[in-house]
Backbone as ProteinMPNN parsed JSONL, in Angstrom:
{"seq_chain_A": "MSEIKTTCSRCGAQFTTEVPQSVNAAASSDLKEQVRSGELFTRTCPVCGTVNLLKFPFLYYDTDERLMIVLSDAPLAAEGLPEGYTGRLVASVGDLIEKIKIFECGLDDLVIEMCKFVTCQELKKDVPLKFLKSDGSDGEMTFTYPENGQMEMLAVGFNVYEDCAGILGRNPLIRESAAGLATIDQAWLSRFFR", "coords_chain_A": {"N_chain_A": [[11.914, -14.148, -13.119], [13.795, -14.367, -10.141], [16.35, -15.55, -7.966], [16.378, -15.666, -4.431], [18.018, -15.62, -1.273], [16.961, -16.698, 1.808], [16.351, -16.522, 5.362], [14.96, -18.558, 7.806], [12.575, -17.39, 10.093], [12.022, -18.667, 12.397], [13.587, -21.09, 12.861], [16.052, -20.497, 11.866], [17.155, -21.676, 9.658], [18.606, -21.552, 6.402], [17.435, -20.949, 3.188], [16.892, -21.141, -0.378], [14.889, -19.472, -2.741], [12.631, -18.935, -5.519], [11.544, -15.86, -6.84], [9.201, -13.536, -8.308], [10.187, -10.604, -10.12], [8.51, -8.671, -10.933], [5.046, -7.916, -11.555], [2.582, -7.821, -13.935], [-0.486, -6.71, -13.436], [-2.686, -6.511, -15.143], [-2.265, -8.429, -17.02], [-2.1, -10.903, -15.687], [-4.254, -12.353, -13.809], [-4.151, -14.292, -11.795], [-1.55, -13.986, -10.584], [-1.907, -11.327, -9.76], [-3.839, -11.679, -7.768], [-2.37, -13.2, -5.997], [-0.473, -11.322, -5.147], [-2.176, -9.431, -4.013], [-3.315, -10.866, -1.878], [-1.075, -11.311, -0.402], [0.204, -13.677, -0.545], [2.173, -14.128, -2.498], [4.472, -13.243, -1.282], [5.254, -14.935, 0.679], [6.953, -17.801, 1.987], [7.329, -21.227, 2.82], [9.299, -22.691, 5.283], [11.566, -25.181, 4.545], [12.622, -26.821, 6.515], [11.434, -26.511, 9.134], [8.77, -25.856, 8.628], [7.66, -23.34, 9.089], [5.887, -20.481, 8.053], [7.253, -17.888, 6.276], [7.626, -14.337, 5.846], [8.78, -12.751, 3.084], [11.274, -10.374, 2.051], [11.802, -8.442, -0.652], [12.866, -6.462, -3.484], [10.331, -5.256, -5.639], [8.116, -4.822, -8.402], [4.977, -3.779, -9.013], [2.581, -3.501, -11.472], [-0.007, -2.084, -13.443], [-1.223, -2.089, -16.491], [-3.7, -1.507, -17.524], [-4.923, 0.166, -15.571], [-3.032, 2.076, -15.419], [-0.975, 2.26, -13.522], [1.827, 2.109, -11.283], [3.554, 0.526, -8.771], [6.195, 0.461, -6.599], [7.902, -1.746, -4.548], [10.148, -1.351, -2.111], [12.793, -1.048, 0.24], [14.649, 0.765, 0.068], [15.431, 4.193, -0.654], [14.223, 5.599, -3.672], [14.389, 7.252, -6.791], [12.442, 8.27, -9.464], [12.315, 9.215, -12.641], [10.38, 10.232, -15.418], [8.073, 8.505, -15.672], [5.784, 6.421, -17.458], [3.535, 8.171, -19.637], [0.73, 9.509, -18.082], [0.659, 7.751, -15.951], [0.328, 6.719, -12.582], [2.623, 6.709, -9.963], [3.955, 5.016, -7.223], [5.845, 4.553, -4.282], [6.557, 2.102, -1.915], [7.266, 0.686, 1.329], [6.745, -1.68, 2.541], [5.127, -4.982, 2.431], [2.548, -4.902, 3.346], [1.916, -2.2, 2.986], [1.969, -2.143, 0.193], [-0.141, -3.804, -0.474], [-2.271, -2.361, 0.662], [-2.228, -0.014, -0.968], [-2.92, -1.148, -3.443], [-5.544, -1.996, -2.896], [-6.82, 0.509, -2.427], [-6.636, 1.738, -4.934], [-7.985, -0.119, -6.489], [-10.562, 0.317, -5.671], [-11.128, 2.607, -6.917], [-10.326, 4.923, -5.734], [-8.521, 7.842, -4.486], [-5.239, 7.787, -3.337], [-3.985, 9.895, -2.011], [-6.076, 11.394, -0.962], [-7.139, 9.436, 0.698], [-5.044, 9.182, 2.613], [-5.321, 11.703, 3.777], [-7.848, 11.4, 4.867], [-7.268, 9.455, 6.843], [-5.62, 10.957, 8.52], [-7.351, 13.052, 9.351], [-9.34, 11.549, 10.587], [-7.885, 10.288, 12.724], [-7.286, 12.611, 14.149], [-9.808, 13.465, 14.894], [-10.606, 11.335, 16.545], [-8.778, 11.534, 18.474], [-6.59, 9.889, 18.592], [-3.5, 8.244, 18.155], [-2.873, 6.265, 15.944], [-1.83, 3.735, 13.552], [-3.687, 3.8, 10.935], [-5.12, 1.676, 8.498], [-6.268, 1.303, 5.264], [-9.052, -0.684, 4.409], [-11.437, -1.309, 2.93], [-14.083, -0.04, 0.774], [-17.448, 0.895, 0.581], [-18.467, 2.304, -1.459], [-19.699, 5.433, -2.848], [-22.113, 5.914, -1.534], [-21.915, 4.611, 0.798], [-19.722, 3.553, 3.297], [-16.279, 3.815, 4.333], [-13.882, 1.413, 5.451], [-11.448, 1.148, 7.897], [-8.568, -0.336, 9.467], [-6.838, -0.878, 12.568], [-4.2, -1.492, 14.925], [-4.826, -2.466, 18.311], [-4.402, -3.056, 21.677], [-3.209, -5.582, 21.168], [-4.88, -6.633, 19.171], [-6.628, -6.477, 16.063], [-8.508, -3.792, 15.233], [-11.561, -2.548, 13.804], [-12.715, 0.238, 11.966], [-15.315, 2.2, 10.913], [-15.973, 4.753, 8.515], [-17.788, 7.433, 7.346], [-18.527, 8.103, 3.853], [-18.604, 10.749, 3.303], [-16.496, 11.928, 4.611], [-14.308, 11.354, 2.975], [-15.078, 12.853, 0.714], [-14.965, 15.415, 1.821], [-12.261, 15.595, 2.474], [-11.132, 15.377, -0.081], [-11.946, 17.817, -1.076], [-10.397, 19.547, 0.552], [-7.798, 18.923, -0.383], [-8.109, 19.714, -3.024], [-8.181, 22.478, -2.699], [-5.574, 22.917, -2.089], [-3.258, 22.793, -4.113], [-0.53, 22.437, -4.155], [0.085, 20.239, -2.62], [-0.808, 18.028, -4.102], [0.849, 18.346, -6.372], [3.302, 17.683, -5.226], [3.241, 14.978, -5.252], [3.938, 13.957, -7.562], [5.618, 11.829, -10.014], [7.519, 9.031, -8.796], [6.285, 8.51, -5.881], [6.31, 8.462, -2.315], [3.551, 8.065, -0.588], [2.277, 8.599, 2.33], [1.466, 8.821, 5.869], [3.691, 10.189, 7.019], [4.589, 11.623, 4.811], [2.334, 13.28, 4.398], [2.251, 14.721, 6.766], [4.16, 16.695, 6.453], [2.816, 18.826, 5.388], [0.871, 19.545, 7.191], [1.362, 20.726, 10.082]], "CA_chain_A": [[12.116, -14.711, -11.789], [15.092, -14.303, -9.597], [16.534, -16.349, -6.765], [16.849, -14.98, -3.28], [18.344, -16.492, -0.128], [16.246, -16.165, 3.007], [16.602, -17.23, 6.628], [13.726, -18.831, 8.508], [12.402, -16.566, 11.289], [11.839, -19.543, 13.584], [14.686, -22.068, 13.172], [17.303, -19.983, 11.359], [17.628, -22.39, 8.419], [18.693, -20.699, 5.167], [16.999, -21.665, 1.946], [16.81, -20.336, -1.628], [13.557, -19.573, -3.377], [12.47, -18.061, -6.626], [10.467, -14.829, -6.7], [9.111, -12.683, -9.496], [10.672, -9.221, -9.919], [7.441, -7.77, -11.22], [3.767, -8.488, -12.037], [1.59, -6.926, -14.645], [-1.797, -7.167, -12.967], [-3.593, -6.554, -16.232], [-1.977, -9.639, -17.804], [-2.141, -12.125, -14.944], [-5.179, -12.217, -12.645], [-3.654, -15.184, -10.776], [-0.471, -13.311, -9.862], [-2.431, -10.133, -9.084], [-4.487, -12.124, -6.53], [-1.313, -13.623, -5.059], [0.023, -10.117, -4.563], [-3.282, -8.806, -3.167], [-3.508, -11.634, -0.678], [0.247, -11.415, 0.258], [0.755, -15.082, -0.741], [3.448, -14.075, -3.296], [5.619, -12.827, -0.466], [5.485, -15.888, 1.716], [7.46, -19.124, 1.66], [7.411, -22.154, 3.919], [10.638, -23.172, 5.583], [11.624, -26.663, 4.257], [13.134, -27.48, 7.694], [10.48, -26.513, 10.28], [7.434, -25.603, 8.19], [7.173, -22.0, 9.41], [5.657, -19.606, 6.925], [8.076, -16.67, 6.424], [7.41, -13.214, 5.011], [9.961, -12.41, 2.327], [11.443, -8.961, 1.628], [12.624, -8.273, -1.879], [12.384, -5.402, -4.363], [9.261, -5.77, -6.463], [7.333, -3.884, -9.166], [3.551, -4.112, -9.358], [2.083, -2.495, -12.424], [-1.286, -2.432, -14.082], [-1.291, -1.259, -17.689], [-5.115, -1.036, -17.716], [-5.184, 1.213, -14.602], [-1.939, 3.053, -15.497], [-0.475, 2.308, -12.129], [3.078, 1.413, -10.925], [3.858, 0.595, -7.32], [7.485, -0.193, -6.363], [8.155, -2.178, -3.162], [11.632, -1.29, -1.887], [13.053, -0.331, 1.47], [15.685, 1.814, -0.262], [14.812, 5.339, -1.347], [14.399, 5.581, -5.088], [13.889, 8.392, -7.508], [12.109, 7.766, -10.791], [11.883, 10.234, -13.553], [9.864, 9.724, -16.721], [7.102, 7.438, -15.686], [5.005, 6.478, -18.695], [2.515, 9.198, -19.676], [-0.564, 9.258, -17.438], [0.789, 6.727, -14.924], [0.52, 7.039, -11.131], [3.725, 5.989, -9.441], [4.036, 5.028, -5.788], [6.973, 3.788, -3.66], [6.144, 1.599, -0.622], [8.415, 0.058, 1.984], [6.33, -3.01, 3.127], [4.078, -5.705, 1.661], [1.252, -4.358, 3.839], [1.668, -0.905, 2.291], [1.718, -2.468, -1.192], [-1.54, -4.377, -0.553], [-3.178, -1.261, 0.925], [-2.332, 0.818, -2.16], [-3.687, -1.873, -4.459], [-6.972, -1.914, -2.481], [-7.269, 1.859, -2.638], [-6.753, 2.016, -6.359], [-9.039, -0.958, -6.985], [-11.852, 0.922, -5.251], [-11.262, 3.867, -7.66], [-10.097, 6.069, -4.813], [-7.251, 8.556, -4.6], [-4.545, 7.518, -2.088], [-3.684, 11.161, -1.311], [-7.338, 11.664, -0.216], [-7.238, 8.433, 1.792], [-4.096, 9.578, 3.699], [-5.905, 12.855, 4.461], [-8.926, 10.796, 5.693], [-6.645, 8.854, 7.995], [-5.133, 12.065, 9.314], [-8.516, 13.719, 9.966], [-10.004, 10.582, 11.503], [-7.072, 10.209, 13.951], [-7.412, 13.869, 14.884], [-11.173, 13.456, 15.534], [-10.661, 10.307, 17.591], [-7.739, 11.854, 19.385], [-5.766, 8.62, 18.7], [-2.302, 8.185, 17.259], [-2.793, 4.848, 15.55], [-1.576, 3.592, 12.129], [-4.854, 3.324, 10.18], [-4.898, 1.01, 7.178], [-7.479, 1.204, 4.421], [-9.432, -2.092, 4.175], [-12.441, -1.436, 1.861], [-15.04, 1.014, 0.58], [-18.732, 0.45, 0.102], [-18.846, 3.221, -2.512], [-20.026, 6.792, -2.451], [-23.291, 5.939, -0.712], [-21.642, 3.819, 2.046], [-18.644, 3.985, 4.145], [-14.943, 3.261, 4.212], [-13.46, 0.711, 6.604], [-10.058, 1.125, 8.203], [-8.191, -1.186, 10.582], [-5.705, -0.439, 13.352], [-3.973, -2.379, 16.087], [-5.115, -1.916, 19.666], [-4.331, -4.078, 22.716], [-2.834, -6.833, 20.592], [-5.891, -7.088, 18.272], [-6.925, -5.519, 15.0], [-9.844, -3.141, 15.372], [-12.145, -1.98, 12.567], [-13.356, 1.579, 12.118], [-16.068, 2.622, 9.714], [-16.01, 6.201, 8.352], [-18.688, 7.838, 6.267], [-17.835, 8.557, 2.674], [-18.538, 12.217, 3.333], [-15.125, 12.33, 5.031], [-13.568, 11.275, 1.735], [-15.409, 14.004, -0.074], [-14.435, 16.612, 2.488], [-10.832, 15.581, 2.3], [-10.841, 15.639, -1.493], [-12.065, 19.262, -1.16], [-9.203, 20.175, 1.165], [-6.711, 18.738, -1.307], [-8.399, 20.551, -4.138], [-7.801, 23.809, -2.358], [-4.142, 22.963, -1.79], [-2.664, 22.11, -5.26], [0.911, 22.073, -3.949], [0.143, 18.869, -2.062], [-0.935, 17.105, -5.245], [2.048, 18.473, -7.177], [4.421, 16.995, -4.616], [3.027, 13.539, -5.391], [4.331, 13.548, -8.976], [6.686, 10.845, -10.168], [7.391, 7.895, -7.937], [6.178, 9.201, -4.623], [5.88, 7.785, -1.129], [2.389, 8.78, -0.063], [1.876, 8.061, 3.625], [1.31, 9.866, 6.895], [4.912, 10.986, 7.111], [4.554, 12.556, 3.71], [1.284, 14.248, 4.633], [2.586, 15.549, 7.929], [5.017, 17.881, 6.03], [1.932, 19.914, 4.997], [-0.032, 19.891, 8.299], [2.133, 20.646, 11.345]], "C_chain_A": [[13.564, -14.536, -11.418], [15.16, -15.143, -8.324], [16.972, -15.428, -5.66], [17.097, -16.011, -2.159], [17.604, -15.888, 1.053], [16.568, -17.041, 4.217], [15.251, -17.347, 7.369], [13.717, -17.996, 9.828], [12.33, -17.37, 12.542], [13.109, -20.385, 13.842], [16.042, -21.621, 12.665], [17.853, -20.621, 10.132], [17.678, -21.394, 7.248], [18.238, -21.586, 4.01], [16.854, -20.616, 0.817], [15.463, -20.543, -2.204], [13.504, -18.633, -4.547], [11.331, -17.093, -6.418], [10.418, -14.027, -7.933], [9.635, -11.314, -9.121], [9.556, -8.247, -10.143], [6.206, -8.584, -11.595], [2.974, -7.441, -12.703], [0.181, -7.457, -14.33], [-2.813, -7.279, -14.07], [-3.439, -7.807, -17.041], [-2.113, -10.934, -17.033], [-3.025, -11.93, -13.704], [-4.769, -13.113, -11.507], [-2.569, -14.506, -9.924], [-0.94, -12.055, -9.15], [-3.109, -10.609, -7.773], [-3.487, -12.577, -5.496], [-0.637, -12.393, -4.415], [-0.972, -9.527, -3.593], [-3.442, -9.568, -1.826], [-2.235, -11.692, 0.17], [0.916, -12.758, 0.059], [2.054, -15.097, -1.53], [4.63, -13.798, -2.504], [5.901, -13.736, 0.687], [6.096, -17.172, 1.202], [7.568, -19.936, 2.95], [8.811, -22.698, 4.082], [10.665, -24.695, 5.355], [12.078, -27.452, 5.503], [12.05, -27.62, 8.76], [9.029, -26.256, 9.892], [6.863, -24.245, 8.538], [7.005, -21.193, 8.129], [6.397, -18.287, 7.223], [7.619, -15.62, 5.412], [8.747, -12.827, 4.366], [10.06, -10.917, 2.078], [12.345, -8.996, 0.428], [12.001, -7.164, -2.693], [11.395, -5.985, -5.401], [8.525, -4.618, -7.133], [5.98, -4.471, -9.446], [3.08, -3.032, -10.309], [0.859, -2.977, -13.101], [-1.386, -1.477, -15.299], [-2.702, -0.734, -17.992], [-5.38, 0.212, -16.826], [-4.097, 2.292, -14.644], [-1.363, 3.349, -14.124], [0.814, 1.556, -11.967], [3.345, 1.638, -9.43], [5.164, -0.24, -7.16], [7.629, -0.479, -4.847], [9.638, -2.215, -2.98], [11.839, -0.53, -0.554], [14.203, 0.679, 1.334], [15.003, 2.979, -0.939], [15.179, 5.297, -2.862], [13.84, 6.86, -5.659], [13.619, 7.918, -8.947], [11.674, 9.017, -11.615], [11.327, 9.595, -14.801], [9.063, 8.514, -16.637], [6.35, 7.527, -17.011], [3.845, 7.506, -18.562], [1.182, 8.729, -19.008], [-0.515, 8.242, -16.322], [0.899, 7.388, -13.512], [1.609, 6.173, -10.619], [3.805, 6.095, -7.938], [5.218, 4.142, -5.335], [6.499, 3.384, -2.252], [7.275, 0.787, -0.043], [8.026, -1.333, 2.519], [5.265, -3.643, 2.245], [2.733, -5.206, 2.05], [0.923, -3.08, 3.165], [1.332, -1.144, 0.823], [0.229, -2.934, -1.335], [-2.559, -3.235, -0.294], [-3.329, -0.367, -0.315], [-3.112, 0.18, -3.24], [-5.21, -1.809, -4.159], [-7.522, -0.533, -2.721], [-7.558, 2.078, -4.066], [-7.842, 1.129, -7.001], [-10.411, -0.441, -6.728], [-12.096, 2.24, -6.059], [-11.051, 5.104, -6.869], [-8.695, 6.607, -5.024], [-6.478, 8.358, -3.257], [-4.117, 8.783, -1.375], [-4.892, 11.505, -0.433], [-7.461, 10.668, 0.961], [-6.277, 8.751, 2.92], [-4.657, 10.794, 4.438], [-7.09, 12.331, 5.33], [-8.358, 10.192, 6.943], [-6.215, 9.96, 9.025], [-6.299, 12.702, 10.04], [-9.222, 12.802, 10.934], [-9.223, 10.398, 12.773], [-7.214, 11.443, 14.799], [-8.78, 13.914, 15.639], [-11.265, 12.498, 16.689], [-9.712, 10.561, 18.725], [-6.898, 10.558, 19.705], [-4.604, 8.786, 17.745], [-2.034, 6.746, 16.892], [-2.527, 4.783, 14.017], [-2.799, 3.027, 11.415], [-4.451, 2.73, 8.852], [-6.212, 0.911, 6.484], [-7.809, -0.284, 4.17], [-10.4, -2.202, 2.974], [-13.254, -0.163, 1.859], [-16.316, 0.424, 0.08], [-19.29, 1.429, -0.954], [-19.305, 4.561, -1.921], [-21.278, 6.935, -1.567], [-23.088, 5.225, 0.6], [-20.598, 4.414, 2.827], [-17.326, 3.3, 3.793], [-14.579, 2.547, 5.538], [-11.946, 0.773, 6.7], [-9.785, 0.148, 9.321], [-7.025, -0.508, 11.29], [-5.495, -1.432, 14.471], [-4.23, -1.698, 17.384], [-5.141, -3.089, 20.618], [-4.102, -5.505, 22.133], [-3.875, -7.386, 19.597], [-6.057, -6.005, 17.157], [-8.345, -5.039, 15.16], [-10.301, -2.618, 14.022], [-12.843, -0.654, 12.898], [-14.059, 1.982, 10.855], [-16.221, 4.134, 9.704], [-16.931, 6.541, 7.198], [-17.95, 8.321, 5.027], [-17.751, 10.078, 2.575], [-17.2, 12.707, 3.774], [-14.196, 12.299, 3.84], [-13.838, 12.511, 0.894], [-14.875, 15.317, 0.494], [-12.904, 16.704, 2.306], [-10.4, 15.873, 0.861], [-10.958, 17.202, -1.739], [-10.867, 20.012, -0.597], [-8.015, 20.097, 0.192], [-6.881, 19.622, -2.569], [-8.013, 21.99, -3.939], [-6.313, 23.972, -2.076], [-3.349, 22.203, -2.909], [-1.2, 21.752, -5.08], [1.062, 20.69, -3.359], [0.093, 17.858, -3.178], [0.339, 17.158, -6.14], [3.23, 17.764, -6.578], [4.328, 15.456, -4.746], [3.369, 13.061, -6.804], [5.506, 12.598, -8.981], [6.422, 9.624, -9.306], [7.469, 8.382, -6.521], [5.787, 8.227, -3.478], [4.782, 8.567, -0.47], [1.92, 8.055, 1.17], [1.669, 9.142, 4.626], [2.456, 10.685, 7.107], [4.975, 12.044, 6.026], [3.499, 13.639, 3.96], [1.596, 15.207, 5.763], [3.444, 16.793, 7.557], [4.071, 19.053, 5.724], [1.056, 20.384, 6.116], [0.708, 19.696, 9.621], [1.453, 21.446, 12.37]], "O_chain_A": [[14.449, -14.554, -12.273], [14.139, -15.409, -7.69], [17.798, -14.537, -5.857], [16.494, -17.083, -2.108], [17.635, -14.674, 1.252], [17.009, -18.181, 4.069], [14.518, -16.37, 7.526], [14.711, -17.925, 10.55], [12.546, -16.849, 13.636], [13.634, -20.372, 14.956], [17.062, -22.243, 12.962], [18.88, -20.197, 9.601], [16.843, -20.494, 7.16], [18.595, -22.757, 3.884], [16.717, -19.414, 1.048], [14.927, -21.65, -2.174], [14.235, -17.643, -4.588], [10.282, -17.453, -5.885], [11.445, -13.821, -8.58], [9.549, -10.899, -7.965], [9.595, -7.126, -9.634], [6.296, -9.771, -11.908], [2.714, -6.358, -12.177], [-0.27, -8.472, -14.859], [-3.741, -8.079, -13.953], [-4.391, -8.228, -17.698], [-2.233, -11.99, -17.653], [-2.577, -11.404, -12.685], [-4.998, -12.765, -10.349], [-2.668, -14.462, -8.698], [-0.449, -11.734, -8.068], [-2.936, -9.95, -6.747], [-3.681, -12.391, -4.294], [-0.271, -12.444, -3.241], [-0.62, -9.166, -2.47], [-3.677, -8.96, -0.782], [-2.295, -12.079, 1.337], [2.067, -12.951, 0.452], [2.928, -15.932, -1.298], [5.741, -14.071, -2.956], [6.678, -13.398, 1.579], [5.79, -17.595, 0.087], [7.858, -19.401, 4.02], [9.435, -23.121, 3.109], [9.849, -25.412, 5.933], [11.918, -28.672, 5.521], [11.78, -28.724, 9.234], [8.136, -26.417, 10.724], [5.678, -24.01, 8.305], [7.859, -21.216, 7.243], [6.197, -17.664, 8.266], [7.271, -15.946, 4.277], [9.732, -12.604, 5.069], [9.038, -10.253, 1.909], [13.47, -9.494, 0.465], [10.795, -6.928, -2.632], [11.615, -7.063, -5.953], [8.327, -3.565, -6.527], [5.859, -5.539, -10.047], [3.157, -1.837, -10.023], [0.698, -4.179, -13.315], [-1.597, -0.272, -15.165], [-2.881, 0.313, -18.614], [-5.985, 1.183, -17.279], [-4.227, 3.318, -13.976], [-1.284, 4.486, -13.659], [0.916, 0.438, -12.471], [3.356, 2.761, -8.925], [5.235, -1.417, -7.513], [7.496, 0.411, -4.007], [10.327, -3.014, -3.613], [11.172, 0.464, -0.268], [14.646, 1.322, 2.286], [14.08, 2.775, -1.728], [16.312, 4.994, -3.234], [12.938, 7.475, -5.09], [14.455, 7.257, -9.563], [10.749, 9.738, -11.24], [11.769, 8.516, -15.196], [9.274, 7.566, -17.393], [6.289, 8.596, -17.618], [3.266, 7.664, -17.487], [0.623, 7.69, -19.357], [-1.564, 7.892, -15.78], [1.487, 8.456, -13.336], [1.546, 4.96, -10.818], [3.725, 7.206, -7.414], [5.521, 3.12, -5.952], [6.082, 4.246, -1.478], [8.127, 0.265, -0.762], [8.909, -2.093, 2.914], [4.603, -2.983, 1.444], [1.847, -5.084, 1.205], [-0.23, -2.86, 2.793], [0.501, -0.432, 0.258], [-0.506, -2.484, -2.215], [-3.589, -3.165, -0.964], [-4.448, -0.001, -0.672], [-3.898, 0.847, -3.914], [-6.028, -1.598, -5.054], [-8.65, -0.424, -3.201], [-8.636, 2.565, -4.406], [-8.531, 1.555, -7.928], [-11.339, -0.726, -7.485], [-13.13, 2.889, -5.9], [-11.503, 6.19, -7.231], [-7.826, 5.973, -5.622], [-6.982, 8.709, -2.19], [-3.896, 8.722, -0.165], [-4.722, 11.871, 0.73], [-7.842, 11.043, 2.07], [-6.644, 8.608, 4.086], [-4.47, 10.892, 5.65], [-7.277, 12.82, 6.444], [-8.914, 10.393, 8.023], [-6.451, 9.842, 10.227], [-6.232, 12.876, 11.257], [-9.659, 13.241, 11.998], [-9.831, 10.352, 13.843], [-7.259, 11.357, 16.026], [-8.882, 14.323, 16.796], [-11.912, 12.785, 17.697], [-9.786, 9.935, 19.783], [-6.577, 10.226, 20.846], [-4.722, 9.387, 16.678], [-1.133, 6.092, 17.418], [-2.952, 5.673, 13.28], [-2.904, 1.805, 11.316], [-3.552, 3.227, 8.173], [-7.192, 0.466, 7.08], [-6.935, -1.05, 3.764], [-10.225, -3.062, 2.11], [-13.163, 0.672, 2.759], [-16.291, -0.468, -0.768], [-20.472, 1.363, -1.291], [-19.301, 4.783, -0.71], [-21.469, 7.969, -0.928], [-23.984, 5.222, 1.444], [-20.547, 5.628, 3.027], [-17.294, 2.325, 3.042], [-14.931, 3.027, 6.615], [-11.238, 0.494, 5.732], [-10.704, -0.177, 10.073], [-6.318, 0.317, 10.711], [-6.416, -2.115, 14.918], [-3.913, -0.522, 17.568], [-5.866, -4.051, 20.365], [-4.725, -6.476, 22.562], [-3.748, -8.546, 19.206], [-5.686, -4.841, 17.306], [-9.277, -5.842, 15.213], [-9.468, -2.278, 13.182], [-13.458, -0.479, 13.95], [-13.421, 2.092, 9.808], [-16.55, 4.741, 10.722], [-16.815, 5.929, 6.136], [-16.863, 8.889, 5.135], [-16.919, 10.617, 1.845], [-16.779, 13.792, 3.371], [-13.347, 13.182, 3.722], [-12.9, 13.146, 0.412], [-14.405, 16.194, -0.231], [-12.359, 17.77, 2.023], [-9.398, 16.553, 0.638], [-10.18, 17.787, -2.492], [-10.385, 20.98, -1.187], [-7.316, 21.087, -0.025], [-5.919, 20.186, -3.089], [-7.571, 22.661, -4.872], [-5.854, 25.091, -1.845], [-2.839, 21.108, -2.668], [-0.682, 20.872, -5.767], [2.078, 20.032, -3.583], [0.887, 16.917, -3.194], [0.825, 16.123, -6.595], [4.091, 17.28, -7.313], [5.26, 14.742, -4.376], [3.116, 11.914, -7.173], [6.299, 12.577, -8.04], [5.276, 9.223, -9.103], [8.552, 8.642, -5.998], [5.019, 7.288, -3.689], [5.028, 9.609, 0.138], [1.251, 7.026, 1.083], [1.694, 10.316, 4.256], [2.275, 11.873, 7.375], [5.354, 13.191, 6.265], [3.777, 14.819, 3.742], [1.235, 16.383, 5.706], [3.438, 17.798, 8.268], [4.512, 20.2, 5.799], [0.528, 21.494, 6.053], [0.672, 18.612, 10.203], [1.922, 21.522, 13.505]]}, "name": "protein", "num_of_chains": 1, "seq": "MSEIKTTCSRCGAQFTTEVPQSVNAAASSDLKEQVRSGELFTRTCPVCGTVNLLKFPFLYYDTDERLMIVLSDAPLAAEGLPEGYTGRLVASVGDLIEKIKIFECGLDDLVIEMCKFVTCQELKKDVPLKFLKSDGSDGEMTFTYPENGQMEMLAVGFNVYEDCAGILGRNPLIRESAAGLATIDQAWLSRFFR"}
């Protein structure tokens, strides 16, 4: 645990709170659920009662799934991840939660980013899709996106995932660029499809 100082987004009061620097999801299902729900990153202002979203560097890792996700708004380079681990760098709590959901479903985040890209192209929309859930290989995937001040849901057949996995399979350089601690998002993917 470490202490951070934060300022309330509503009243401006400053307060100090303790936050964990990392969570091993395989060792603590309670903390894993707090990360997954976002609860770990919120604190209530002791002055006005407003719930504030905290920003602090954080490491989420799962020794069972061989996964490491680093939350940081600073660029990082990591060499020498443990053998067989997938490493990801994310800049927001929302991105962290999305990555956890993708990996919990047994899906590949590179393929999911390709699905988002293809889906936006087909819809002729430039919206930030977020992965929400998957009903498995016989069902569909659900994405969310903001529109007119509300969150909309979009269901996509799992065949899109399979097609996108095929595209990535034919382009091994894309997968190679995801080695180490990589930021895998639409900006990363756009380098390959201009």
